[in-house]
C-alpha positions in Angstrom: 102.4 13.7 -66.8 103.7 16.2 -69.8 101.1 17.8 -72.6 100.4 15.2 -75.1 100.7 16.9 -78.5 98.4 15.7 -81.2 100.4 15.2 -84.5 99.2 17.2 -87.3 98.0 15.3 -90.2 98.9 15.7 -93.7 95.3 17.4 -94.3 96.2 20.0 -91.9 99.8 20.4 -93.8 98.4 20.5 -97.0 95.8 23.5 -95.9 98.7 25.1 -94.2 101.0 25.2 -97.6 98.6 26.3 -99.8 97.7 29.1 -97.6 101.5 29.9 -97.0 101.6 30.2 -101.1 98.9 32.2 -101.8 100.1 34.4 -99.2 103.4 34.7 -101.3 101.6 34.6 -104.8 101.4 38.0 -106.6 98.0 39.3 -106.4 96.0 39.0 -109.6 94.8 42.8 -110.9 90.9 43.1 -110.3 89.4 43.5 -113.6 88.3 46.8 -114.9 85.7 48.3 -116.7 83.1 46.4 -118.8 82.3 44.2 -121.7 80.5 47.4 -123.0 83.4 49.5 -122.7 85.3 47.1 -124.4 82.8 47.0 -127.4 82.8 50.8 -127.7 86.9 50.9 -127.5 86.5 48.6 -130.7 83.8 50.5 -132.1 85.6 53.8 -132.0 89.1 52.6 -132.5 89.9 54.7 -135.6 89.8 58.5 -135.8 87.7 58.6 -138.7 85.0 57.1 -136.0 85.9 58.9 -133.5 85.2 61.9 -135.2 81.9 60.7 -136.6 80.6 60.2 -132.8 81.8 63.3 -132.1 79.2 65.2 -133.9 77.0 62.0 -134.3 75.7 61.7 -131.1 74.4 65.4 -131.0 73.2 65.4 -134.2 71.3 62.3 -133.4 69.5 63.8 -130.3 68.6 66.9 -132.2 67.2 64.8 -134.9 65.0 63.0 -132.2 64.6 66.5 -130.7 63.0 67.6 -134.5 60.8 64.6 -134.7 59.1 65.3 -131.3 58.6 69.2 -132.2 58.0 69.3 -135.7 55.1 66.2 -136.4 51.7 67.3 -136.4 52.9 70.9 -135.3 49.7 72.7 -136.4 47.1 70.7 -134.3 45.2 72.2 -132.7 44.3 74.8 -135.6 43.3 77.2 -133.0 45.3 80.0 -130.4 46.1 77.9 -127.5 46.9 79.8 -123.9 49.3 82.9 -124.9 49.3 82.5 -128.1 46.2 84.9 -128.4 48.6 87.5 -127.4 52.1 86.6 -128.8 50.8 85.0 -132.5 48.6 88.5 -133.2 51.1 90.8 -131.8 53.8 88.9 -133.9 51.3 89.5 -137.0 50.9 93.2 -136.5 54.4 94.1 -135.6 55.2 92.1 -138.9 52.7 94.3 -140.4 52.9 97.4 -138.8 56.4 97.5 -137.3 54.6 97.6 -133.5 51.7 95.4 -131.6 48.5 96.5 -132.5 45.3 96.5 -130.4 42.4 93.4 -131.8 38.6 93.5 -131.5 37.5 91.6 -128.4 36.4 88.3 -130.3 39.4 88.5 -132.7 40.6 84.9 -131.9 37.4 83.0 -133.4 37.8 85.1 -137.0 41.9 84.6 -136.5 41.6 81.1 -136.5 39.2 80.5 -139.5 41.5 82.7 -141.2 40.3 86.2 -141.3 43.8 87.6 -140.1 43.5 91.3 -141.1 40.9 92.6 -138.2 43.7 94.3 -136.3 43.2 98.0 -135.7 46.2 100.7 -136.6 46.3 101.7 -133.0 49.0 100.7 -130.7 48.5 97.7 -128.2 50.0 97.5 -124.2 52.5 94.7 -124.8 54.1 93.8 -121.6 56.8 92.1 -123.2 59.3 93.3 -125.5 59.3 92.8 -129.6 62.4 90.4 -130.2 60.1 87.1 -129.1 57.6 88.6 -131.8 59.3 89.4 -134.6 61.2 86.0 -134.0 57.5 84.4 -134.5 56.5 86.6 -137.3 59.4 85.0 -139.3 57.4 82.1 -139.5 54.1 84.1 -140.4 56.1 85.3 -143.1 56.8 82.4 -144.3 54.0 80.2 -144.0 51.2 82.7 -143.5 49.6 84.0 -140.9 46.4 81.7 -141.5 48.6 78.4 -140.9 48.7 77.4 -137.3 52.0 76.0 -138.6 53.2 78.9 -139.3 52.3 80.2 -135.7 54.4 77.6 -134.4 57.4 76.8 -136.1 60.0 80.2 -135.0 59.4 78.4 -132.0 59.8 74.9 -132.7 63.1 75.8 -134.3 64.4 77.5 -131.1 63.8 74.2 -129.3 65.4 72.1 -131.3 68.3 74.4 -131.2 67.9 74.4 -127.5 68.4 70.7 -127.3 71.7 71.1 -129.8 73.0 74.2 -127.8 72.7 72.3 -124.5 74.6 68.9 -126.0 77.5 71.6 -127.0 77.3 73.1 -123.6 77.3 69.9 -121.6 80.5 68.7 -124.0 82.3 71.8 -123.0 81.6 70.9 -119.7 82.4 67.7 -119.3 84.4 66.9 -122.1 82.6 63.7 -122.8 80.5 63.3 -126.1 78.5 60.7 -124.4 77.5 62.7 -121.3 76.2 65.6 -123.7 74.8 63.2 -125.9 73.0 62.2 -122.9 72.2 65.7 -121.5 70.5 66.4 -125.0 68.6 63.2 -125.1 66.9 64.1 -121.7 66.0 67.4 -122.7 64.5 66.1 -126.1 62.4 63.8 -124.5 61.1 66.1 -121.7 57.6 66.9 -122.2 58.2 70.8 -120.5 60.8 71.2 -123.0 58.7 69.8 -126.1 55.6 71.7 -125.1 57.3 75.1 -125.0 58.7 74.2 -128.3 55.0 73.4 -129.9 53.1 76.8 -128.5 53.9 80.3 -129.6 55.2 81.4 -126.3 57.8 83.3 -125.3 59.5 81.6 -123.0 61.1 78.6 -125.5 63.1 81.7 -127.4 64.0 83.4 -124.4 65.9 79.8 -122.9 67.9 79.3 -126.2 68.8 82.7 -126.1 69.7 83.3 -122.7 71.8 79.9 -122.9 73.7 80.8 -126.0 74.8 83.8 -123.7 75.7 81.3 -121.3 77.8 78.9 -124.0 79.7 82.5 -124.7 80.5 82.9 -121.0 82.0 79.2 -120.9 84.1 79.8 -123.8 85.3 83.0 -122.5 86.8 80.8 -119.8 89.6 79.8 -120.9 90.0 82.2 -123.3 90.5 84.5 -120.2 92.6 82.3 -118.8 95.3 81.5 -121.6 95.0 84.8 -122.2 96.0 85.8 -118.4 98.6 83.8 -118.5 100.1 85.4 -122.2 100.1 88.8 -120.5 101.6 87.5 -117.3 104.8 85.5 -118.8 105.2 88.8 -121.3 105.1 91.1 -117.9 107.7 88.7 -116.4 110.3 88.8 -119.7 110.2 92.9 -119.1 111.0 92.2 -115.5 107.7 93.8 -114.3 106.4 92.9 -111.0 102.9 92.1 -111.6 100.8 92.6 -108.1 97.4 93.7 -109.4 97.4 91.7 -113.1 96.8 93.1 -116.5 93.2 94.8 -117.3 92.4 92.5 -120.8 89.9 94.4 -122.9 89.9 92.3 -126.3 87.8 89.5 -125.1 85.1 88.6 -127.6 83.5 86.0 -125.8 82.3 88.7 -122.9 81.0 90.7 -125.5 79.0 88.0 -127.3 77.8 87.5 -124.2 77.0 91.0 -123.5 74.9 91.0 -126.9 73.7 87.7 -126.5 72.1 88.8 -122.7 70.5 92.1 -124.4 68.7 89.9 -126.7 67.6 87.8 -124.2 66.5 91.1 -122.3 64.6 91.6 -125.7 62.7 88.6 -125.2 61.8 89.0 -122.1 63.4 91.2 -118.9 64.1 88.5 -117.3 67.4 88.2 -119.6 68.4 90.9 -117.1 68.9 88.6 -114.4 71.0 86.6 -116.7 73.0 89.7 -117.4 73.5 90.6 -113.3 74.4 86.9 -112.4 77.1 86.1 -115.2 78.8 89.6 -115.0 79.3 88.6 -111.3 80.2 85.2 -112.3 83.4 86.7 -114.6 84.7 88.7 -111.8 84.7 85.7 -109.8 86.2 83.3 -112.0 88.9 86.1 -113.0 89.4 86.7 -108.9 90.3 82.9 -109.0 92.3 83.0 -112.4 94.6 85.8 -111.0 95.1 84.0 -107.4 96.1 80.5 -109.4 98.2 82.9 -111.1 99.9 83.7 -107.9 99.5 87.8 -108.1 99.5 89.2 -104.7 96.4 91.7 -105.2 94.2 88.9 -107.1 90.9 89.8 -105.3 91.9 93.7 -106.0 92.8 93.6 -109.8 89.6 91.3 -110.4 87.2 94.0 -108.8 88.9 97.1 -109.3 90.8 96.8 -112.0 89.5 94.0 -114.2 85.6 94.6 -112.6 85.1 97.6 -114.3 86.5 96.8 -118.0 84.3 93.6 -117.8 81.1 96.2 -116.9 81.9 98.4 -120.2 82.0 95.0 -122.1 78.9 93.5 -121.1 76.6 96.5 -120.3 76.7 99.1 -122.7 76.4 96.3 -125.6 73.8 94.7 -123.8 71.6 98.0 -124.0 72.1 98.5 -127.3 71.3 95.5 -128.4 68.1 95.9 -126.4 67.1 99.4 -127.8 68.0 97.5 -131.6 65.2 95.5 -131.3 62.8 98.5 -130.7 63.7 99.7 -133.8 60.1 99.0 -135.2 58.6 100.8 -132.9 61.1 104.3 -133.1 60.4 103.8 -136.5 56.9 104.1 -136.6 54.2 106.3 -134.9 51.4 104.5 -133.9 53.3 102.3 -131.2 51.6 102.7 -127.3 53.0 105.4 -126.0 54.6 106.2 -129.0 53.0 109.9 -128.6 52.4 110.0 -125.1 54.6 113.1 -124.5 52.9 114.9 -127.7 49.2 114.1 -126.8 49.7 114.4 -122.9 51.7 117.7 -122.7 53.4 116.3 -119.5 57.2 117.1 -121.0 60.0 116.3 -118.6 60.9 119.7 -116.8 64.2 121.0 -115.1 67.4 119.0 -116.1 65.6 116.5 -118.3 64.0 119.0 -120.2 66.5 118.6 -122.7 65.8 114.8 -123.3 64.2 113.8 -127.0 60.2 113.4 -126.8 61.0 109.6 -128.2 63.3 109.1 -125.6 60.7 110.5 -122.8 58.1 108.4 -124.3 60.3 105.1 -124.7 60.6 105.4 -120.9 56.9 105.9 -119.6 56.5 103.1 -121.6 58.7 100.6 -119.7 57.8 102.3 -116.5 54.4 101.2 -117.6 55.4 97.8 -118.1 57.5 97.6 -115.3 54.1 98.7 -112.6 52.1 96.2 -114.7 54.8 93.3 -114.0 55.1 94.1 -110.1 51.4 94.5 -110.0 49.9 91.6 -111.6 47.9 89.9 -108.7 45.0 88.7 -110.7 44.3 85.1 -110.0 44.7 82.2 -112.4 43.9 78.8 -112.0 47.2 77.7 -113.1 49.3 79.7 -111.5 52.3 78.3 -109.5 54.1 79.7 -106.7 57.9 79.5 -107.5 58.7 77.4 -104.5 57.1 74.6 -105.9 58.4 74.2 -109.5 61.5 72.2 -108.6 58.9 70.1 -107.3 56.3 70.1 -110.3 53.1 70.8 -108.2 51.2 72.6 -110.7 51.5 72.6 -114.4 50.2 74.7 -116.7 47.2 73.2 -119.1 47.5 75.1 -122.2 44.7 73.3 -124.4 42.0 71.5 -123.6 39.1 70.1 -125.6 36.5 67.6 -125.4 34.7 65.6 -128.1 31.4 63.9 -126.6 28.9 61.7 -128.6 31.4 59.4 -130.0 32.8 62.3 -132.2 36.3 61.5 -131.0 38.9 59.0 -132.8 40.0 57.8 -129.2 37.5 54.7 -129.0 35.0 56.0 -126.7 31.6 58.0 -126.1 34.1 60.7 -124.8 37.6 62.1 -126.0 39.7 64.2 -125.0 42.5 66.4 -126.4 45.1 68.1 -123.7 48.0 70.4 -124.1 49.9 70.4 -120.9 53.1 72.0 -120.3 54.0 69.3 -117.5 58.0 67.9 -117.5 58.5 63.9 -117.6 58.1 63.3 -113.9 61.0 61.2 -113.7 63.7 63.8 -115.4 62.1 66.4 -113.3 62.2 65.3 -109.8 65.8 63.4 -110.4 67.2 66.8 -111.7 65.7 68.4 -108.7 67.5 65.8 -106.5 70.7 66.4 -108.3 70.5 69.9 -108.0 70.3 69.5 -104.2 73.8 67.0 -104.5 75.4 69.6 -106.5 74.7 72.5 -103.8 76.2 70.6 -100.9 79.3 68.7 -103.5 79.8 72.7 -104.2 80.4 73.7 -100.8 82.5 70.2 -100.1 84.8 70.4 -102.9 84.4 73.8 -104.6 84.4 72.0 -108.8 84.0 74.9 -111.0 82.2 72.6 -113.3 79.3 72.5 -110.4 79.6 76.3 -109.6 78.8 77.3 -113.2 75.7 74.7 -113.6 74.4 76.0 -110.5 75.2 80.0 -111.6 72.7 79.3 -114.6 70.3 78.0 -111.8 70.8 81.2 -109.5 70.1 83.3 -112.8 66.8 81.3 -114.3 65.1 80.3 -111.0 66.5 82.4 -107.7 64.9 85.4 -108.6 61.4 84.1 -109.2 61.6 83.4 -105.1 61.1 87.5 -104.8 57.7 87.6 -106.5 55.9 84.4 -105.1 52.6 87.0 -104.8 52.7 87.5 -108.5 50.4 85.4 -111.3 53.3 83.1 -112.3 53.2 80.1 -114.0 55.2 76.3 -113.7 56.2 77.1 -118.0 58.4 80.0 -116.8 60.7 77.2 -116.2 62.2 76.3 -119.4 64.2 79.2 -118.9 66.9 77.5 -116.5 65.8 74.0 -117.7 68.9 73.2 -119.4 71.0 73.7 -116.4 68.7 70.9 -114.3 69.6 68.7 -117.0 73.1 69.5 -117.0 73.0 69.1 -112.9 71.6 65.6 -113.4 73.6 64.4 -116.3 76.7 65.6 -113.5 75.7 63.4 -111.3 74.6 60.7 -114.3 78.3 60.8 -114.8 79.2 60.2 -111.2 77.2 57.1 -111.2 78.7 55.6 -114.4 82.3 56.3 -113.1 85.2 55.5 -115.3 86.6 52.8 -117.4 89.2 52.2 -114.6 87.0 51.4 -111.7 86.6 48.2 -110.8 84.3 45.8 -112.8 81.6 45.6 -110.2 81.8 49.2 -109.9 81.9 50.0 -113.1 78.8 47.4 -114.5 76.9 48.6 -111.5 77.0 52.1 -113.1 76.4 51.2 -116.6 73.4 49.2 -115.6 71.8 51.9 -113.5 72.0 54.6 -115.9 70.8 52.3 -118.7 68.0 51.8 -116.7 67.1 55.3 -115.6 67.1 56.3 -119.9 64.9 53.5 -120.4 62.4 54.5 -117.6 62.5 58.1 -118.6 61.9 57.2 -122.3 59.1 54.9 -121.2 57.3 57.7 -119.3 57.6 60.1 -122.6 56.0 57.6 -124.5 53.1 57.4 -122.0 52.8 61.1 -121.5 53.2 62.1 -125.1 49.7 62.2 -125.7 48.9 65.0 -123.5 51.7 67.1 -124.5 50.8 67.0 -128.1 46.6 67.2 -128.1 46.3 63.5 -129.0 42.7 62.4 -128.8 42.6 59.9 -125.6 39.8 59.0 -123.6 39.1 60.0 -120.7 40.2 56.7 -118.0 43.7 57.2 -119.7 43.9 60.5 -119.4 43.0 60.2 -115.7 46.1 57.6 -115.3 48.0 61.0 -116.0 47.3 62.9 -112.9 50.2 61.6 -110.6 49.2 64.7 -108.3 45.7 65.9 -107.6 46.8 69.4 -108.4 47.9 68.0 -111.7 44.3 68.0 -112.8 
């Protein structure tokens, strides 16, 4: 018998027809963006509103930074940590033109307003004078007996660091929103807050170094445009360009040289920024020449433009550095200012012609160098630079205990602390982002990633050569802006674009908002131990997330 075929039911027919119709019908476009994007687009629908946002975002985070750094800035009215060196050195620099010595017990008298107990003898200051001149500006305005005067200059530098980080981020990412996020993160980070509220040199150094890095960033587009113009002129004249031109007029490179020289005038580690970004300029020039199709692009960058770049940066950096020592040169009481005359150890032979002041200055610089490379005195808060990215050993800059109900925290014993610890969520996320950026640079070779990592190379890698020296976690303020920029780069990837599928865009927006909320909550929690607010012991102990934070 033949096979019996079961007749197709009407339901089967209808389902088949529906499936065929679905296949033949044009696919509906998948929705993109998010409702927040739509609202934001309506909000910035006019050129005036766009201009307002372009400046409003950076200004808003800068104002937030000002509030967190200036409120109760004068507390404690006591020299904390290395303020004992820098505030007093700044005051004598203002009065005498050079750092002068103080009696051994000068801090207590200085805190009480007796600020004129210094001697006329020069003090052995282990850092150049520019940072102390900056601190001295606050002393000149508010008086040396004012703890606000001690710190106001550094606070202003910390506020400007937030603004400058925002502007650099805007130039890098071409996004006001990401720039505002970068400014917001460094505005609320505890390490940046503390380094703006104590009169140390490192916050000043971070600002000047970042300004130099920003000048290099500005030169990138200027150089590419100028190179193209030069090559077009050569082509019109019928000249064969093989090496490419040597560009002498590069104002942003000159500015970078000056700024890196001034950074070195705050702390010698500015030399690392000068060296790193001088190399970066040569590499960028080589890549620009290769894109322009020049046959000898590498040789042109190294042998032709390279010496020009050296002459545009190094000599002017030296001039900027020496200019900040004018107080030492123009007076006679500074440390080693009369060393040749008193010791009789004049240079001889081919160097006998060198003036005494230059020999004295060289002797001072050599003594400072020897101090730095041989500083191995143990300190309870020293931190190995390999641990810096993981926030293992922060620096306690001020500790005060109020017993027997003397405090106002509601407990028998209250504590005031200034701990230079970063917002842990921001810092650890930044470290993870940094590791990803290294991987991404190898895979994709994006110039933005390379630029951010060069900031880390200049600000962090050299310290790995000094693991046996007595150094501290708070030095990391020098590279914190680049850590933040790396984190914001990854935030931008997570956020996506308005043209992404809605599910992806909404997920990215929610993740970024949640991250920023968590960071803000952690800042609120840690703010008392960044600003010496009175808190009970049980609350203080909750801030010790790692045993090494005590």
